[in-house]
A tleap script that builds the chain and sets N, CA, C and O, in Angstrom:
source leaprc.protein.ff14SB
mol = sequence {
  NMET THR VAL ARG ALA LYS ASN GLN ARG GLY
  PHE GLY LEU PHE GLU LEU LEU VAL ALA LEU
  ALA LEU VAL ALA ILE SER VAL ALA VAL ALA
  PHE ARG VAL MET GLY SER ALA THR ARG GLY
  SER GLY ASP ALA ASP ARG TYR THR ARG ALA
  LEU LEU ILE ALA GLU SER ARG MET ALA GLU
  LEU GLY VAL LEU GLN PRO VAL ARG PRO GLY
  GLU ALA ILE GLY GLU GLU GLY ASP TYR LEU
  TRP ARG VAL SER VAL ARG ARG MET GLY ALA
  THR PRO ASN GLN ALA ALA GLN PRO ALA ALA
  PRO GLY MET LEU ALA PRO MET GLU ILE THR
  ILE THR VAL ALA TRP GLY SER GLU GLU ARG
  PRO GLY GLU VAL SER LEU THR THR LEU ARG
  LEU ALA PRO VAL ARG CPRO
}
set mol.1.N position { 0.833 -1.168 0.000 }
set mol.1.CA position { 0.000 0.000 0.000 }
set mol.1.C position { 0.887 1.243 0.000 }
set mol.1.O position { 1.923 1.289 0.663 }
set mol.2.N position { 0.451 2.251 -0.762 }
set mol.2.CA position { 1.236 3.471 -0.887 }
set mol.2.C position { 0.793 4.464 0.168 }
set mol.2.O position { -0.399 4.650 0.416 }
set mol.3.N position { 1.761 5.084 0.770 }
set mol.3.CA position { 1.466 6.087 1.782 }
set mol.3.C position { 1.786 7.455 1.192 }
set mol.3.O position { 2.847 7.650 0.599 }
set mol.4.N position { 0.884 8.379 1.352 }
set mol.4.CA position { 1.025 9.717 0.807 }
set mol.4.C position { 1.616 10.639 1.866 }
set mol.4.O position { 1.223 10.608 3.032 }
set mol.5.N position { 2.556 11.450 1.439 }
set mol.5.CA position { 3.128 12.426 2.371 }
set mol.5.C position { 2.133 13.550 2.590 }
set mol.5.O position { 1.247 13.784 1.767 }
set mol.6.N position { 2.290 14.241 3.707 }
set mol.6.CA position { 1.338 15.303 4.054 }
set mol.6.C position { 1.389 16.478 3.086 }
set mol.6.O position { 0.345 17.073 2.821 }
set mol.7.N position { 2.556 16.845 2.542 }
set mol.7.CA position { 2.623 17.990 1.642 }
set mol.7.C position { 2.466 17.583 0.181 }
set mol.7.O position { 2.675 18.426 -0.691 }
set mol.8.N position { 2.122 16.384 -0.124 }
set mol.8.CA position { 1.878 15.943 -1.497 }
set mol.8.C position { 0.368 15.919 -1.712 }
set mol.8.O position { -0.352 15.155 -1.069 }
set mol.9.N position { -0.108 16.790 -2.649 }
set mol.9.CA position { -1.554 16.882 -2.888 }
set mol.9.C position { -1.824 16.748 -4.378 }
set mol.9.O position { -0.928 16.993 -5.187 }
set mol.10.N position { -3.027 16.367 -4.757 }
set mol.10.CA position { -3.460 16.325 -6.151 }
set mol.10.C position { -4.072 17.667 -6.518 }
set mol.10.O position { -4.025 18.617 -5.736 }
set mol.11.N position { -4.629 17.736 -7.676 }
set mol.11.CA position { -5.304 18.965 -8.087 }
set mol.11.C position { -6.610 19.104 -7.327 }
set mol.11.O position { -7.317 18.130 -7.070 }
set mol.12.N position { -6.904 20.340 -6.980 }
set mol.12.CA position { -8.184 20.621 -6.339 }
set mol.12.C position { -9.240 20.861 -7.394 }
set mol.12.O position { -8.936 20.958 -8.583 }
set mol.13.N position { -10.473 20.956 -6.958 }
set mol.13.CA position { -11.598 21.158 -7.871 }
set mol.13.C position { -11.473 22.469 -8.639 }
set mol.13.O position { -11.783 22.515 -9.830 }
set mol.14.N position { -11.030 23.521 -7.985 }
set mol.14.CA position { -10.905 24.826 -8.636 }
set mol.14.C position { -9.863 24.788 -9.755 }
set mol.14.O position { -10.112 25.295 -10.848 }
set mol.15.N position { -8.702 24.192 -9.490 }
set mol.15.CA position { -7.660 24.100 -10.514 }
set mol.15.C position { -8.142 23.292 -11.715 }
set mol.15.O position { -7.850 23.636 -12.861 }
set mol.16.N position { -8.879 22.221 -11.448 }
set mol.16.CA position { -9.404 21.371 -12.505 }
set mol.16.C position { -10.413 22.143 -13.376 }
set mol.16.O position { -10.397 22.013 -14.600 }
set mol.17.N position { -11.274 22.931 -12.758 }
set mol.17.CA position { -12.243 23.740 -13.513 }
set mol.17.C position { -11.545 24.797 -14.364 }
set mol.17.O position { -11.952 25.041 -15.500 }
set mol.18.N position { -10.504 25.425 -13.834 }
set mol.18.CA position { -9.755 26.425 -14.606 }
set mol.18.C position { -9.085 25.760 -15.811 }
set mol.18.O position { -9.110 26.311 -16.911 }
set mol.19.N position { -8.494 24.598 -15.617 }
set mol.19.CA position { -7.845 23.884 -16.716 }
set mol.19.C position { -8.866 23.502 -17.790 }
set mol.19.O position { -8.590 23.656 -18.979 }
set mol.20.N position { -10.028 23.013 -17.394 }
set mol.20.CA position { -11.069 22.664 -18.368 }
set mol.20.C position { -11.570 23.889 -19.125 }
set mol.20.O position { -11.830 23.807 -20.325 }
set mol.21.N position { -11.706 25.011 -18.448 }
set mol.21.CA position { -12.149 26.243 -19.106 }
set mol.21.C position { -11.118 26.689 -20.146 }
set mol.21.O position { -11.490 27.115 -21.239 }
set mol.22.N position { -9.824 26.596 -19.814 }
set mol.22.CA position { -8.780 26.975 -20.767 }
set mol.22.C position { -8.778 26.058 -21.988 }
set mol.22.O position { -8.592 26.528 -23.111 }
set mol.23.N position { -8.981 24.778 -21.787 }
set mol.23.CA position { -9.046 23.840 -22.901 }
set mol.23.C position { -10.263 24.143 -23.775 }
set mol.23.O position { -10.158 24.124 -25.001 }
set mol.24.N position { -11.407 24.420 -23.166 }
set mol.24.CA position { -12.624 24.722 -23.928 }
set mol.24.C position { -12.447 25.986 -24.762 }
set mol.24.O position { -12.862 26.017 -25.921 }
set mol.25.N position { -11.846 27.021 -24.201 }
set mol.25.CA position { -11.616 28.267 -24.938 }
set mol.25.C position { -10.656 28.018 -26.101 }
set mol.25.O position { -10.866 28.519 -27.206 }
set mol.26.N position { -9.608 27.244 -25.846 }
set mol.26.CA position { -8.636 26.943 -26.911 }
set mol.26.C position { -9.283 26.181 -28.060 }
set mol.26.O position { -9.023 26.482 -29.225 }
set mol.27.N position { -10.115 25.208 -27.747 }
set mol.27.CA position { -10.795 24.430 -28.788 }
set mol.27.C position { -11.756 25.316 -29.580 }
set mol.27.O position { -11.835 25.200 -30.803 }
set mol.28.N position { -12.486 26.199 -28.895 }
set mol.28.CA position { -13.423 27.096 -29.585 }
set mol.28.C position { -12.682 28.026 -30.546 }
set mol.28.O position { -13.138 28.249 -31.668 }
set mol.29.N position { -11.551 28.565 -30.114 }
set mol.29.CA position { -10.764 29.449 -30.979 }
set mol.29.C position { -10.226 28.668 -32.176 }
set mol.29.O position { -10.236 29.175 -33.298 }
set mol.30.N position { -9.761 27.451 -31.950 }
set mol.30.CA position { -9.233 26.638 -33.046 }
set mol.30.C position { -10.314 26.344 -34.089 }
set mol.30.O position { -10.042 26.408 -35.287 }
set mol.31.N position { -11.531 26.023 -33.651 }
set mol.31.CA position { -12.625 25.770 -34.594 }
set mol.31.C position { -12.991 27.022 -35.376 }
set mol.31.O position { -13.300 26.941 -36.565 }
set mol.32.N position { -12.959 28.165 -34.730 }
set mol.32.CA position { -13.288 29.415 -35.420 }
set mol.32.C position { -12.241 29.724 -36.496 }
set mol.32.O position { -12.583 30.133 -37.606 }
set mol.33.N position { -10.982 29.525 -36.161 }
set mol.33.CA position { -9.914 29.764 -37.138 }
set mol.33.C position { -10.051 28.809 -38.316 }
set mol.33.O position { -9.897 29.224 -39.465 }
set mol.34.N position { -10.333 27.554 -38.054 }
set mol.34.CA position { -10.501 26.580 -39.134 }
set mol.34.C position { -11.704 26.929 -40.004 }
set mol.34.O position { -11.647 26.764 -41.223 }
set mol.35.N position { -12.792 27.408 -39.403 }
set mol.35.CA position { -13.965 27.812 -40.179 }
set mol.35.C position { -13.668 28.992 -41.082 }
set mol.35.O position { -14.116 29.028 -42.228 }
set mol.36.N position { -12.911 29.965 -40.573 }
set mol.36.CA position { -12.540 31.124 -41.391 }
set mol.36.C position { -11.650 30.713 -42.546 }
set mol.36.O position { -11.798 31.218 -43.659 }
set mol.37.N position { -10.733 29.809 -42.292 }
set mol.37.CA position { -9.839 29.342 -43.356 }
set mol.37.C position { -10.625 28.601 -44.433 }
set mol.37.O position { -10.350 28.766 -45.622 }
set mol.38.N position { -11.593 27.791 -44.035 }
set mol.38.CA position { -12.409 27.048 -44.997 }
set mol.38.C position { -13.253 28.001 -45.837 }
set mol.38.O position { -13.363 27.830 -47.051 }
set mol.39.N position { -13.850 29.005 -45.193 }
set mol.39.CA position { -14.667 29.983 -45.922 }
set mol.39.C position { -13.794 30.779 -46.886 }
set mol.39.O position { -14.201 31.029 -48.020 }
set mol.40.N position { -12.600 31.179 -46.451 }
set mol.40.CA position { -11.685 31.921 -47.318 }
set mol.40.C position { -11.249 31.096 -48.513 }
set mol.40.O position { -11.102 31.622 -49.617 }
set mol.41.N position { -11.044 29.814 -48.300 }
set mol.41.CA position { -10.667 28.918 -49.392 }
set mol.41.C position { -11.801 28.803 -50.407 }
set mol.41.O position { -11.554 28.785 -51.613 }
set mol.42.N position { -13.031 28.726 -49.932 }
set mol.42.CA position { -14.187 28.662 -50.829 }
set mol.42.C position { -14.349 29.939 -51.627 }
set mol.42.O position { -14.675 29.891 -52.813 }
set mol.43.N position { -14.123 31.099 -50.984 }
set mol.43.CA position { -14.209 32.379 -51.680 }
set mol.43.C position { -13.146 32.474 -52.775 }
set mol.43.O position { -13.419 32.952 -53.876 }
set mol.44.N position { -11.942 32.017 -52.465 }
set mol.44.CA position { -10.864 32.049 -53.458 }
set mol.44.C position { -11.185 31.128 -54.630 }
set mol.44.O position { -10.887 31.457 -55.778 }
set mol.45.N position { -11.785 29.991 -54.350 }
set mol.45.CA position { -12.163 29.055 -55.413 }
set mol.45.C position { -13.213 29.672 -56.333 }
set mol.45.O position { -13.106 29.552 -57.553 }
set mol.46.N position { -14.230 30.334 -55.764 }
set mol.46.CA position { -15.269 30.976 -56.577 }
set mol.46.C position { -14.690 32.126 -57.406 }
set mol.46.O position { -15.057 32.299 -58.568 }
set mol.47.N position { -13.794 32.905 -56.817 }
set mol.47.CA position { -13.161 34.009 -57.534 }
set mol.47.C position { -12.341 33.475 -58.714 }
set mol.47.O position { -12.406 34.020 -59.816 }
set mol.48.N position { -11.572 32.409 -58.480 }
set mol.48.CA position { -10.756 31.822 -59.546 }
set mol.48.C position { -11.629 31.290 -60.676 }
set mol.48.O position { -11.310 31.476 -61.850 }
set mol.49.N position { -12.716 30.638 -60.329 }
set mol.49.CA position { -13.643 30.106 -61.348 }
set mol.49.C position { -14.237 31.250 -62.172 }
set mol.49.O position { -14.320 31.147 -63.396 }
set mol.50.N position { -14.650 32.338 -61.515 }
set mol.50.CA position { -15.210 33.494 -62.226 }
set mol.50.C position { -14.167 34.122 -63.143 }
set mol.50.O position { -14.490 34.543 -64.253 }
set mol.51.N position { -12.928 34.188 -62.689 }
set mol.51.CA position { -11.862 34.747 -63.507 }
set mol.51.C position { -11.613 33.892 -64.743 }
set mol.51.O position { -11.370 34.425 -65.826 }
set mol.52.N position { -11.670 32.582 -64.594 }
set mol.52.CA position { -11.511 31.685 -65.744 }
set mol.52.C position { -12.646 31.864 -66.759 }
set mol.52.O position { -12.411 31.839 -67.967 }
set mol.53.N position { -13.871 32.045 -66.265 }
set mol.53.CA position { -15.008 32.274 -67.158 }
set mol.53.C position { -14.812 33.586 -67.924 }
set mol.53.O position { -15.036 33.640 -69.134 }
set mol.54.N position { -14.394 34.643 -67.220 }
set mol.54.CA position { -14.182 35.940 -67.875 }
set mol.54.C position { -13.068 35.847 -68.915 }
set mol.54.O position { -13.201 36.390 -70.012 }
set mol.55.N position { -11.976 35.168 -68.584 }
set mol.55.CA position { -10.883 35.013 -69.542 }
set mol.55.C position { -11.315 34.194 -70.765 }
set mol.55.O position { -10.898 34.487 -71.886 }
set mol.56.N position { -12.142 33.179 -70.552 }
set mol.56.CA position { -12.645 32.383 -71.674 }
set mol.56.C position { -13.509 33.223 -72.602 }
set mol.56.O position { -13.370 33.145 -73.822 }
set mol.57.N position { -14.398 34.026 -72.030 }
set mol.57.CA position { -15.246 34.901 -72.854 }
set mol.57.C position { -14.390 35.896 -73.628 }
set mol.57.O position { -14.670 36.195 -74.789 }
set mol.58.N position { -13.346 36.407 -72.980 }
set mol.58.CA position { -12.458 37.378 -73.631 }
set mol.58.C position { -11.736 36.717 -74.811 }
set mol.58.O position { -11.586 37.327 -75.869 }
set mol.59.N position { -11.292 35.474 -74.627 }
set mol.59.CA position { -10.574 34.773 -75.689 }
set mol.59.C position { -11.485 34.439 -76.868 }
set mol.59.O position { -11.018 34.368 -78.005 }
set mol.60.N position { -12.771 34.233 -76.616 }
set mol.60.CA position { -13.720 33.915 -77.689 }
set mol.60.C position { -13.976 35.094 -78.608 }
set mol.60.O position { -14.237 34.909 -79.796 }
set mol.61.N position { -13.905 36.313 -78.068 }
set mol.61.CA position { -14.214 37.495 -78.877 }
set mol.61.C position { -13.193 37.646 -79.998 }
set mol.61.O position { -11.984 37.613 -79.764 }
set mol.62.N position { -13.685 37.809 -81.191 }
set mol.62.CA position { -12.835 37.957 -82.351 }
set mol.62.C position { -12.457 36.629 -82.977 }
set mol.62.O position { -11.969 36.599 -84.107 }
set mol.63.N position { -12.678 35.503 -82.253 }
set mol.63.CA position { -12.374 34.183 -82.797 }
set mol.63.C position { -13.682 33.461 -83.103 }
set mol.63.O position { -13.952 33.121 -84.255 }
set mol.64.N position { -14.493 33.228 -82.076 }
set mol.64.CA position { -15.780 32.550 -82.276 }
set mol.64.C position { -16.914 33.541 -82.519 }
set mol.64.O position { -17.927 33.202 -83.132 }
set mol.65.N position { -16.736 34.753 -82.039 }
set mol.65.CA position { -17.757 35.789 -82.198 }
set mol.65.C position { -17.092 37.054 -82.715 }
set mol.65.O position { -15.976 37.372 -82.304 }
set mol.66.N position { -17.753 37.783 -83.608 }
set mol.66.CA position { -17.159 39.041 -84.064 }
set mol.66.C position { -17.203 40.089 -82.950 }
set mol.66.O position { -18.070 40.058 -82.077 }
set mol.67.N position { -16.256 41.002 -83.006 }
set mol.67.CA position { -16.218 42.090 -82.028 }
set mol.67.C position { -17.079 43.221 -82.576 }
set mol.67.O position { -16.669 43.958 -83.473 }
set mol.68.N position { -18.279 43.342 -82.019 }
set mol.68.CA position { -19.228 44.381 -82.441 }
set mol.68.C position { -19.732 45.111 -81.216 }
set mol.68.O position { -19.867 44.513 -80.148 }
set mol.69.N position { -20.015 46.406 -81.356 }
set mol.69.CA position { -20.570 47.136 -80.215 }
set mol.69.C position { -21.904 46.516 -79.774 }
set mol.69.O position { -22.722 46.120 -80.604 }
set mol.70.N position { -22.101 46.443 -78.487 }
set mol.70.CA position { -23.330 45.894 -77.933 }
set mol.70.C position { -23.060 45.153 -76.637 }
set mol.70.O position { -21.957 45.199 -76.093 }
set mol.71.N position { -24.088 44.468 -76.153 }
set mol.71.CA position { -23.966 43.705 -74.917 }
set mol.71.C position { -24.511 42.307 -75.110 }
set mol.71.O position { -25.419 42.079 -75.910 }
set mol.72.N position { -23.945 41.381 -74.369 }
set mol.72.CA position { -24.429 40.005 -74.347 }
set mol.72.C position { -24.387 39.535 -72.903 }
set mol.72.O position { -23.471 39.883 -72.157 }
set mol.73.N position { -25.376 38.748 -72.511 }
set mol.73.CA position { -25.405 38.203 -71.163 }
set mol.73.C position { -25.641 36.698 -71.247 }
set mol.73.O position { -26.148 36.186 -72.245 }
set mol.74.N position { -25.269 36.017 -70.196 }
set mol.74.CA position { -25.478 34.587 -70.153 }
set mol.74.C position { -25.128 34.059 -68.771 }
set mol.74.O position { -24.770 34.813 -67.866 }
set mol.75.N position { -25.241 32.766 -68.636 }
set mol.75.CA position { -24.879 32.160 -67.361 }
set mol.75.C position { -24.146 30.863 -67.604 }
set mol.75.O position { -24.345 30.188 -68.614 }
set mol.76.N position { -23.300 30.535 -66.663 }
set mol.76.CA position { -22.535 29.295 -66.707 }
set mol.76.C position { -22.548 28.737 -65.289 }
set mol.76.O position { -21.804 29.194 -64.421 }
set mol.77.N position { -23.389 27.758 -65.070 }
set mol.77.CA position { -23.545 27.218 -63.711 }
set mol.77.C position { -24.170 28.264 -62.800 }
set mol.77.O position { -25.238 28.797 -63.099 }
set mol.78.N position { -23.505 28.554 -61.694 }
set mol.78.CA position { -23.993 29.555 -60.739 }
set mol.78.C position { -23.465 30.954 -61.040 }
set mol.78.O position { -23.660 31.868 -60.239 }
set mol.79.N position { -22.813 31.131 -62.158 }
set mol.79.CA position { -22.173 32.400 -62.495 }
set mol.79.C position { -22.931 33.093 -63.621 }
set mol.79.O position { -23.305 32.460 -64.608 }
set mol.80.N position { -23.154 34.388 -63.469 }
set mol.80.CA position { -23.779 35.206 -64.508 }
set mol.80.C position { -22.695 36.073 -65.129 }
set mol.80.O position { -21.917 36.700 -64.410 }
set mol.81.N position { -22.633 36.118 -66.468 }
set mol.81.CA position { -21.626 36.932 -67.123 }
set mol.81.C position { -22.276 37.949 -68.046 }
set mol.81.O position { -23.367 37.727 -68.573 }
set mol.82.N position { -21.590 39.065 -68.232 }
set mol.82.CA position { -22.054 40.134 -69.127 }
set mol.82.C position { -20.849 40.643 -69.909 }
set mol.82.O position { -19.824 40.999 -69.327 }
set mol.83.N position { -20.981 40.675 -71.236 }
set mol.83.CA position { -19.943 41.195 -72.115 }
set mol.83.C position { -20.461 42.502 -72.692 }
set mol.83.O position { -21.547 42.542 -73.272 }
set mol.84.N position { -19.700 43.553 -72.537 }
set mol.84.CA position { -20.067 44.862 -73.068 }
set mol.84.C position { -18.951 45.340 -73.993 }
set mol.84.O position { -17.790 45.431 -73.593 }
set mol.85.N position { -19.327 45.644 -75.245 }
set mol.85.CA position { -18.356 46.130 -76.235 }
set mol.85.C position { -18.843 47.493 -76.698 }
set mol.85.O position { -19.993 47.644 -77.108 }
set mol.86.N position { -17.960 48.487 -76.630 }
set mol.86.CA position { -18.319 49.803 -77.152 }
set mol.86.C position { -17.131 50.385 -77.894 }
set mol.86.O position { -15.973 50.175 -77.532 }
set mol.87.N position { -17.450 51.105 -78.920 }
set mol.87.CA position { -16.410 51.725 -79.726 }
set mol.87.C position { -15.838 52.907 -78.975 }
set mol.87.O position { -16.585 53.726 -78.440 }
set mol.88.N position { -14.534 53.001 -78.932 }
set mol.88.CA position { -13.895 54.121 -78.233 }
set mol.88.C position { -14.294 55.427 -78.895 }
set mol.88.O position { -14.440 55.496 -80.116 }
set mol.89.N position { -14.466 56.446 -78.098 }
set mol.89.CA position { -14.902 57.733 -78.610 }
set mol.89.C position { -16.405 57.876 -78.566 }
set mol.89.O position { -16.939 58.922 -78.937 }
set mol.90.N position { -17.100 56.842 -78.119 }
set mol.90.CA position { -18.557 56.887 -78.030 }
set mol.90.C position { -18.959 56.806 -76.563 }
set mol.90.O position { -18.412 56.006 -75.804 }
set mol.91.N position { -19.892 57.617 -76.180 }
set mol.91.CA position { -20.456 57.507 -74.841 }
set mol.91.C position { -21.562 56.466 -74.899 }
set mol.91.O position { -22.028 56.137 -75.990 }
set mol.92.N position { -21.991 55.947 -73.778 }
set mol.92.CA position { -23.037 54.911 -73.827 }
set mol.92.C position { -24.327 55.366 -74.507 }
set mol.92.O position { -25.029 54.544 -75.097 }
set mol.93.N position { -24.654 56.664 -74.438 }
set mol.93.CA position { -25.901 57.158 -75.018 }
set mol.93.C position { -25.710 57.760 -76.409 }
set mol.93.O position { -26.661 58.279 -76.996 }
set mol.94.N position { -24.509 57.696 -76.930 }
set mol.94.CA position { -24.242 58.353 -78.205 }
set mol.94.C position { -23.391 57.426 -79.068 }
set mol.94.O position { -22.459 56.788 -78.579 }
set mol.95.N position { -23.719 57.361 -80.338 }
set mol.95.CA position { -22.952 56.510 -81.257 }
set mol.95.C position { -21.636 57.190 -81.601 }
set mol.95.O position { -21.541 58.417 -81.588 }
set mol.96.N position { -20.627 56.393 -81.908 }
set mol.96.CA position { -19.330 56.935 -82.305 }
set mol.96.C position { -19.419 57.499 -83.713 }
set mol.96.O position { -20.371 57.238 -84.449 }
set mol.97.N position { -18.401 58.279 -84.070 }
set mol.97.CA position { -18.350 58.815 -85.420 }
set mol.97.C position { -18.286 57.647 -86.403 }
set mol.97.O position { -17.538 56.695 -86.180 }
set mol.98.N position { -19.064 57.708 -87.492 }
set mol.98.CA position { -19.031 56.598 -88.449 }
set mol.98.C position { -17.653 56.479 -89.095 }
set mol.98.O position { -16.961 57.474 -89.311 }
set mol.99.N position { -17.279 55.254 -89.395 }
set mol.99.CA position { -16.014 54.985 -90.080 }
set mol.99.C position { -16.319 54.125 -91.295 }
set mol.99.O position { -17.355 53.464 -91.362 }
set mol.100.N position { -15.407 54.144 -92.249 }
set mol.100.CA position { -15.602 53.363 -93.468 }
set mol.100.C position { -15.492 51.876 -93.142 }
set mol.100.O position { -14.646 51.474 -92.342 }
set mol.101.N position { -16.356 51.049 -93.765 }
set mol.101.CA position { -16.263 49.601 -93.538 }
set mol.101.C position { -14.886 49.078 -93.918 }
set mol.101.O position { -14.289 49.526 -94.897 }
set mol.102.N position { -14.392 48.134 -93.140 }
set mol.102.CA position { -13.084 47.553 -93.383 }
set mol.102.C position { -11.973 48.222 -92.597 }
set mol.102.O position { -10.897 47.646 -92.436 }
set mol.103.N position { -12.213 49.425 -92.106 }
set mol.103.CA position { -11.207 50.105 -91.285 }
set mol.103.C position { -11.221 49.519 -89.883 }
set mol.103.O position { -12.212 48.929 -89.450 }
set mol.104.N position { -10.125 49.687 -89.191 }
set mol.104.CA position { -10.052 49.211 -87.811 }
set mol.104.C position { -10.444 50.331 -86.861 }
set mol.104.O position { -10.080 51.490 -87.055 }
set mol.105.N position { -11.184 49.964 -85.842 }
set mol.105.CA position { -11.604 50.932 -84.828 }
set mol.105.C position { -11.301 50.347 -83.446 }
set mol.105.O position { -11.456 49.144 -83.236 }
set mol.106.N position { -10.870 51.190 -82.504 }
set mol.106.CA position { -10.608 50.682 -81.154 }
set mol.106.C position { -11.917 50.394 -80.421 }
set mol.106.O position { -12.831 51.219 -80.405 }
set mol.107.N position { -11.991 49.214 -79.819 }
set mol.107.CA position { -13.167 48.794 -79.065 }
set mol.107.C position { -12.766 48.553 -77.609 }
set mol.107.O position { -11.738 47.940 -77.322 }
set mol.108.N position { -13.588 49.041 -76.722 }
set mol.108.CA position { -13.384 48.768 -75.298 }
set mol.108.C position { -14.282 47.587 -74.924 }
set mol.108.O position { -15.497 47.634 -75.117 }
set mol.109.N position { -13.679 46.543 -74.395 }
set mol.109.CA position { -14.410 45.331 -74.038 }
set mol.109.C position { -14.350 45.158 -72.525 }
set mol.109.O position { -13.271 45.141 -71.933 }
set mol.110.N position { -15.524 45.030 -71.905 }
set mol.110.CA position { -15.607 44.792 -70.462 }
set mol.110.C position { -16.408 43.515 -70.242 }
set mol.110.O position { -17.525 43.376 -70.741 }
set mol.111.N position { -15.835 42.600 -69.501 }
set mol.111.CA position { -16.506 41.346 -69.162 }
set mol.111.C position { -16.632 41.285 -67.650 }
set mol.111.O position { -15.643 41.393 -66.925 }
set mol.112.N position { -17.864 41.110 -67.183 }
set mol.112.CA position { -18.141 41.040 -65.750 }
set mol.112.C position { -18.794 39.703 -65.443 }
set mol.112.O position { -19.742 39.296 -66.115 }
set mol.113.N position { -18.287 39.028 -64.431 }
set mol.113.CA position { -18.845 37.754 -63.989 }
set mol.113.C position { -19.237 37.931 -62.522 }
set mol.113.O position { -18.427 38.360 -61.700 }
set mol.114.N position { -20.499 37.594 -62.204 }
set mol.114.CA position { -21.016 37.744 -60.842 }
set mol.114.C position { -21.473 36.385 -60.317 }
set mol.114.O position { -21.862 35.508 -61.087 }
set mol.115.N position { -21.420 36.227 -59.003 }
set mol.115.CA position { -21.851 34.989 -58.359 }
set mol.115.C position { -22.274 35.304 -56.938 }
set mol.115.O position { -22.091 36.419 -56.449 }
set mol.116.N position { -22.838 34.308 -56.288 }
set mol.116.CA position { -23.175 34.430 -54.870 }
set mol.116.C position { -24.622 34.814 -54.651 }
set mol.116.O position { -25.445 34.804 -55.565 }
set mol.117.N position { -24.900 35.153 -53.399 }
set mol.117.CA position { -26.249 35.529 -52.991 }
set mol.117.C position { -26.255 36.997 -52.582 }
set mol.117.O position { -25.231 37.678 -52.645 }
set mol.118.N position { -27.421 37.471 -52.164 }
set mol.118.CA position { -27.515 38.861 -51.719 }
set mol.118.C position { -26.666 39.104 -50.482 }
set mol.118.O position { -26.130 40.197 -50.300 }
set mol.119.N position { -26.541 38.091 -49.631 }
set mol.119.CA position { -25.757 38.246 -48.405 }
set mol.119.C position { -24.255 38.214 -48.684 }
set mol.119.O position { -23.487 38.921 -48.033 }
set mol.120.N position { -23.835 37.389 -49.657 }
set mol.120.CA position { -22.408 37.225 -49.976 }
set mol.120.C position { -22.190 37.291 -51.485 }
set mol.120.O position { -21.867 36.281 -52.110 }
set mol.121.N position { -22.367 38.489 -52.076 }
set mol.121.CA position { -22.168 38.584 -53.527 }
set mol.121.C position { -20.687 38.657 -53.879 }
set mol.121.O position { -19.859 39.059 -53.062 }
set mol.122.N position { -20.376 38.269 -55.087 }
set mol.122.CA position { -19.017 38.388 -55.594 }
set mol.122.C position { -19.047 38.803 -57.048 }
set mol.122.O position { -20.007 38.514 -57.763 }
set mol.123.N position { -18.004 39.479 -57.489 }
set mol.123.CA position { -17.963 39.950 -58.862 }
set mol.123.C position { -16.517 40.157 -59.278 }
set mol.123.O position { -15.699 40.634 -58.492 }
set mol.124.N position { -16.206 39.799 -60.509 }
set mol.124.CA position { -14.898 40.078 -61.091 }
set mol.124.C position { -15.143 40.709 -62.457 }
set mol.124.O position { -16.080 40.338 -63.165 }
set mol.125.N position { -14.294 41.665 -62.819 }
set mol.125.CA position { -14.489 42.388 -64.068 }
set mol.125.C position { -13.141 42.552 -64.776 }
set mol.125.O position { -12.146 42.923 -64.154 }
set mol.126.N position { -13.121 42.275 -66.067 }
set mol.126.CA position { -11.930 42.460 -66.897 }
set mol.126.C position { -12.257 43.467 -67.991 }
set mol.126.O position { -13.340 43.426 -68.575 }
set mol.127.N position { -11.316 44.375 -68.268 }
set mol.127.CA position { -11.504 45.368 -69.326 }
set mol.127.C position { -10.250 45.393 -70.186 }
set mol.127.O position { -9.132 45.330 -69.676 }
set mol.128.N position { -10.448 45.486 -71.495 }
set mol.128.CA position { -9.317 45.566 -72.421 }
set mol.128.C position { -9.711 46.413 -73.627 }
set mol.128.O position { -10.888 46.707 -73.839 }
set mol.129.N position { -8.726 46.794 -74.399 }
set mol.129.CA position { -8.943 47.492 -75.667 }
set mol.129.C position { -8.486 46.569 -76.785 }
set mol.129.O position { -7.483 45.866 -76.661 }
set mol.130.N position { -9.239 46.585 -77.881 }
set mol.130.CA position { -8.902 45.735 -79.011 }
set mol.130.C position { -9.275 46.450 -80.306 }
set mol.130.O position { -10.300 47.127 -80.382 }
set mol.131.N position { -8.445 46.295 -81.303 }
set mol.131.CA position { -8.777 46.835 -82.625 }
set mol.131.C position { -9.648 45.802 -83.346 }
set mol.131.O position { -9.340 44.610 -83.370 }
set mol.132.N position { -10.728 46.289 -83.924 }
set mol.132.CA position { -11.636 45.403 -84.649 }
set mol.132.C position { -12.094 46.096 -85.923 }
set mol.132.O position { -12.201 47.321 -85.968 }
set mol.133.N position { -12.362 45.309 -86.957 }
set mol.133.CA position { -12.848 45.911 -88.210 }
set mol.133.C position { -14.235 46.512 -88.024 }
set mol.133.O position { -15.080 45.957 -87.322 }
set mol.134.N position { -14.454 47.649 -88.662 }
set mol.134.CA position { -15.758 48.298 -88.611 }
set mol.134.C position { -16.685 47.560 -89.559 }
set mol.134.O position { -16.350 47.342 -90.724 }
set mol.135.N position { -17.830 47.184 -89.067 }
set mol.135.CA position { -18.829 46.463 -89.882 }
set mol.135.C position { -20.027 47.381 -90.097 }
set mol.135.O position { -20.429 48.114 -89.194 }
set mol.136.N position { -20.588 47.334 -91.296 }
set mol.136.CA position { -21.755 48.196 -91.584 }
set mol.136.C position { -22.969 47.773 -90.818 }
set mol.136.O position { -24.027 48.390 -90.947 }
savepdb mol mol.pdb
quit
């Protein structure tokens, strides 16, 4: 049988409760950090996907579709995209100066891809300038 010395004591109830409280707080903080990291990773994934969609639409212009002033909209999965082409020198409410067919004119192309909900919306937008033939 083991004999305990008088000055040798175990943990008291108060020390045990303090230790449990510290462990509980540490676990709660760790879960919160992991949740934020997971949400941030999901946001980055959605942003990257939207950027790929915008780049694909940009690459199609002039190859699969002619570059003409106007707007086009569409959707790809949970993403909504809008392509806006306007001739440089023209305001949205005013047509540009006419040019002879076959000449090149600078076009401003803006592609916007949106996703998410009203609570957590997201949007990416790409803008470039491109020379395109003037069509009658």
